[in-house]
C-alpha positions in Angstrom: -3.6 -33.8 -9.0 -3.9 -32.2 -12.4 -2.1 -28.9 -12.8 -4.5 -26.0 -12.9 -4.7 -23.7 -15.8 -3.0 -20.3 -15.1 -5.3 -17.4 -14.3 -5.4 -14.9 -17.2 -4.3 -11.4 -16.1 -5.4 -8.1 -17.6 -3.2 -5.1 -16.7 -4.9 -1.6 -16.9 -2.4 1.2 -17.1 1.2 0.5 -18.2 3.3 2.9 -16.0 5.8 2.5 -13.3 3.9 0.3 -10.8 2.5 -1.8 -13.6 6.0 -2.8 -14.8 8.2 0.2 -15.3 10.0 0.0 -11.9 11.3 -3.4 -13.0 12.3 -2.4 -16.5 16.0 -1.7 -15.7 16.4 -4.1 -12.7 18.4 -7.3 -13.0 16.4 -10.3 -14.2 17.0 -12.1 -10.9 16.0 -9.1 -8.7 12.8 -9.4 -6.6 10.0 -7.8 -8.6 8.5 -4.5 -7.5 5.6 -4.3 -9.9 2.4 -6.1 -10.9 3.8 -7.5 -14.2 7.0 -8.5 -12.6 5.3 -10.5 -9.9 2.7 -12.1 -12.1 5.4 -13.1 -14.6 7.3 -15.0 -11.9 4.2 -16.9 -10.6 3.3 -20.1 -12.4 -0.4 -19.6 -11.5 -0.8 -16.5 -13.6 -0.4 -15.5 -17.3 -0.2 -12.0 -18.6 -2.8 -12.0 -21.2 -3.6 -8.4 -22.2 -2.9 -4.8 -21.3 -4.8 -1.5 -21.6 -3.0 1.8 -22.0 -4.1 4.9 -24.0 -0.5 5.9 -24.8 0.4 3.8 -27.8 4.2 4.0 -27.3 4.0 3.1 -23.7 1.5 0.3 -24.4 3.8 -1.2 -27.0 6.9 -0.9 -24.8 5.1 -2.6 -21.9 3.7 -5.4 -24.0 7.1 -6.1 -25.5 8.9 -6.0 -22.2 6.5 -8.4 -20.5 5.5 -10.6 -23.5 1.9 -9.5 -23.3 0.2 -10.9 -26.5 -2.4 -8.1 -26.9 -2.8 -4.4 -26.0 -5.7 -2.0 -26.3 -6.2 1.8 -25.9 -9.2 1.4 -23.5 -11.3 -1.2 -21.7 -14.2 -0.8 -24.1 -12.2 -2.8 -26.7 -12.6 -5.8 -24.3 -16.3 -5.4 -23.6 -17.1 -8.7 -25.4 -14.6 -10.6 -23.4 -16.5 -11.0 -20.1 -15.4 -14.0 -18.1 -12.0 -14.4 -19.8 -9.8 -12.7 -17.2 -9.3 -14.2 -13.8 -7.6 -11.1 -12.5 -7.6 -7.4 -13.5 -4.9 -5.2 -12.1 -5.7 -1.5 -12.1 -2.4 0.4 -12.2 -3.6 3.7 -13.7 -3.7 7.1 -12.0 -6.3 7.3 -9.2 -8.7 9.6 -11.0 -9.2 6.9 -13.5 -10.1 4.1 -11.0 -13.8 4.6 -10.5 -14.6 4.4 -14.2 -12.2 1.5 -14.7 -13.6 -0.4 -11.7 -17.0 -0.1 -13.3 -15.7 -1.4 -16.6 -13.7 -4.1 -14.9 -16.7 -5.5 -13.1 -18.6 -5.8 -16.4 -15.8 -8.2 -17.5 -16.6 -10.5 -14.6 -13.1 -11.3 -13.3 -12.6 -13.4 -10.2 -10.5 -10.7 -8.6 -9.4 -7.1 -9.0 -6.0 -5.9 -7.7 -6.2 -2.1 -7.5 -3.6 0.4 -6.7 -4.2 2.7 -3.8 -6.1 4.8 -3.1 -9.1 2.9 -4.5 -10.7 6.2 -5.6 -10.3 9.9 -4.8 -13.2 10.1 -2.4 -14.4 8.1 0.6 -17.9 7.9 -0.9 -16.7 6.4 -4.2 -14.4 4.0 -2.5 -17.2 2.7 -0.3 -19.5 2.3 -3.3 -16.9 0.3 -5.3 -15.9 -1.9 -2.3 -19.6 -2.7 -1.8 -20.1 -3.3 -5.6 -17.2 -5.8 -5.6 -18.7 -7.6 -2.6 -22.1 -7.8 -4.3 -20.6 -9.1 -7.5 -18.6 -11.8 -5.7 -15.3 -10.3 -6.9 -12.3 -10.2 -4.6 -10.9 -6.8 -4.3 -7.2 -6.6 -3.2 -5.6 -3.1 -2.7 -1.9 -2.5 -3.0 -1.1 -1.3 0.5 2.2 -3.1 -0.1 3.6 -3.3 3.4 0.9 -5.7 4.6 2.7 -8.2 2.4 6.2 -7.2 3.6 7.5 -10.2 5.6 9.5 -7.9 7.9 6.3 -5.9 8.8 4.4 -9.2 9.3 7.0 -10.3 11.8 6.9 -7.0 13.5 3.1 -7.2 14.0 3.5 -10.7 15.5 6.3 -9.4 17.8 4.2 -6.5 19.0 1.2 -8.7 19.6 3.4 -11.2 21.6 5.0 -8.4 23.7 8.4 -9.4 22.5 9.6 -5.8 22.3 8.2 -4.9 25.7 5.4 -2.3 26.3 4.7 0.0 23.4 5.3 3.7 24.3 4.7 5.7 21.1 4.9 5.5 17.3 5.9 8.2 14.8 5.1 7.8 11.1 7.1 10.1 8.8 5.6 10.8 5.4 5.0 13.3 2.6 3.1 13.6 -0.7 -0.5 13.8 0.6 -2.5 12.3 3.5 -4.6 10.2 1.0 -1.7 9.1 -1.2 1.5 8.3 0.8 -0.3 9.2 4.0 -2.9 6.4 3.2 0.0 3.9 3.0 1.2 5.1 6.4 -2.3 5.1 8.1 -3.0 1.6 6.7 0.4 0.4 8.0 -0.3 1.8 11.4 -3.7 0.3 11.5 -2.3 -3.1 10.5 0.3 -2.9 13.3 -1.8 -1.4 16.2 -5.4 -1.6 15.2 -8.0 1.1 15.1 -6.9 4.7 16.1 -8.8 7.8 17.1 -7.9 11.2 15.8 -7.1 13.7 18.6 -5.9 16.7 16.7 -4.1 18.0 13.6 -1.3 20.6 13.6 -0.5 21.7 10.0 -1.5 21.4 6.4 0.7 21.8 3.4 0.3 21.1 -0.4 3.6 19.6 -1.2 2.6 17.6 -4.3 -1.1 17.2 -5.0 -3.3 20.3 -5.2 -6.3 18.5 -3.7 -4.4 16.2 -1.2 -2.4 18.1 1.5 0.2 16.6 3.7 -1.0 16.9 7.3 0.5 16.6 10.8 -1.7 14.7 13.2 -1.9 13.1 16.6 -3.8 9.9 17.0 -4.3 7.4 19.8 -4.7 3.6 19.8 -7.4 1.8 21.7 -4.8 1.2 24.4 -4.0 4.9 24.7 -0.7 4.8 22.9 0.1 8.1 21.1 0.7 7.9 17.3 2.1 10.9 15.5 1.9 11.6 11.8 5.0 13.7 11.1 5.1 15.5 7.7 7.9 16.2 5.4 7.8 18.1 2.1 7.8 16.0 -1.1 9.6 18.8 -3.0 12.7 18.1 -0.8 12.9 14.3 -1.0 10.8 11.2 -0.7 10.2 10.2 2.9 8.4 7.2 4.3 9.7 5.9 7.6 8.3 4.5 10.8 9.7 4.9 14.4 8.5 2.6 17.1 9.4 3.3 20.7 9.1 0.5 23.3 10.4 -0.2 26.7 13.3 -2.1 25.3 14.5 0.4 22.7 13.6 2.0 19.3 12.9 0.1 16.1 13.0 2.2 12.9 11.8 1.3 9.4 14.0 3.3 7.0 13.9 4.0 3.3 10.3 2.9 2.9 11.1 -0.6 4.4 14.3 -1.3 2.4 16.3 -1.0 5.7 15.5 -1.5 9.4 17.5 -0.1 12.3 17.2 -1.3 15.9 18.7 0.4 19.0 18.4 -1.4 22.3 18.3 -0.1 25.8 21.5 -0.7 27.7 23.2 0.5 30.9 24.7 3.9 30.1 28.5 3.8 29.6 28.8 7.4 30.8 26.2 7.9 33.6 25.9 5.3 36.3 22.4 4.3 37.2 21.0 5.5 33.8 19.7 3.6 30.9 20.6 4.6 27.3 20.4 3.4 23.8 23.2 1.6 22.0 24.5 2.6 18.6 22.1 0.3 16.9 22.3 -2.3 14.2 21.0 -2.2 10.6 19.6 -5.0 8.5 18.0 -5.3 5.1 14.2 -5.0 5.0 11.7 -7.3 3.4 10.0 -4.7 1.2 11.5 -6.0 -2.1 9.6 -9.3 -1.4 6.2 -7.6 -0.9 4.9 -7.8 -4.4 5.8 -11.4 -4.7 4.0 -12.1 -1.5 1.0 -10.1 -2.7 0.6 -12.1 -5.9 1.0 -15.3 -4.0 -1.6 -14.2 -1.4 -4.0 -13.3 -4.3 -3.5 -16.7 -5.9 -4.1 -18.5 -2.6 -7.3 -16.4 -2.0 -8.6 -17.4 -5.4 -7.6 -21.1 -5.3 -8.1 -22.0 -1.7 -10.0 -19.2 0.0 -7.2 -17.7 1.9 -7.8 -14.2 3.5 -6.4 -11.3 1.6 -3.8 -9.4 3.7 -4.9 -6.1 2.1 -8.5 -6.0 1.0 -11.1 -3.4 -0.1 -12.4 -3.4 3.4 -9.1 -2.7 5.1 -8.4 0.0 2.5 -11.7 1.6 3.1 -11.1 1.9 6.8 -7.7 3.5 6.2 -9.3 6.0 3.8 -12.0 6.7 6.3 -9.4 7.8 8.8 -7.4 9.8 6.2 -10.6 11.6 5.3 -11.3 12.5 8.9 -7.7 13.8 9.3 -8.1 15.9 6.1 -11.5 17.3 7.1 -10.3 18.2 10.6 -7.2 19.9 9.2 -9.1 21.9 6.6 -11.6 23.1 9.2 -8.7 24.1 11.5 -6.9 25.8 8.7 -10.0 27.7 7.6 -10.7 28.9 11.2 -7.1 30.1 11.7 -7.2 32.1 8.4 -10.5 33.8 8.8 
């Protein structure tokens, strides 16, 4: 079979997630960015970048051997059909306008950073617009591509960890921003959840995106807690899963996992306790590589996207419900 021509990639926004996080990493380290992952995959070629900051654009293009760079997408308006994939890596407030411009370029796929847009209504509009245009929309809810998270989902579904008792998701930096990652991760693992109540609201980073404590419930009645921290103290994104056989914890955003198993208590006869636990490396560093591979397989052979516009829309819908409930409660308390 003849080798297929690599898909041309346009990167929009040249900041950290576009390529900056990999700038100082060893050449053989697993890539954490769009450019890093595309550059390792033989099915893609970095063809162009868009970034209004000239110095940043030049640095990015030099680091990733991108042959051309532009200040805005308007400079590429005459290039419709040339790019197989457009990665939108810019700040969220830019996404809606850039999705509109990207669709005019008629790519086969758009790989967008989360959240897709700042509002549920806009996100729904652009998810539908991509569907109507026949353009695949992948959204970077990264942990859906983390091999350790994928294995955890399979283990939960197979009952390998025993009955599920509860889940706690620790996060900060906004219910839509980092909270959107957590809500999407939870929905990926346990399916749809209903909001029961919210408990607090704090603006720890974004003025329009508070960090909120909430209690949810799975379809099977399992309680799920969103436990907030303050982003001004430290970054915090961890998951704690309590089952009949012990506690499994995702730490440091997925860089590490810790498992404590239920054992006979060494101190109190007839009681069960938790052992000291064992730590292992997580699969998060491999997530972007898996994401780009999944995107390639979706384009070349019709594979399902692990994280799509539709799954992102459902996560944002729940985040919006949590935010609206918390704002109502906060307003009533402070009347």
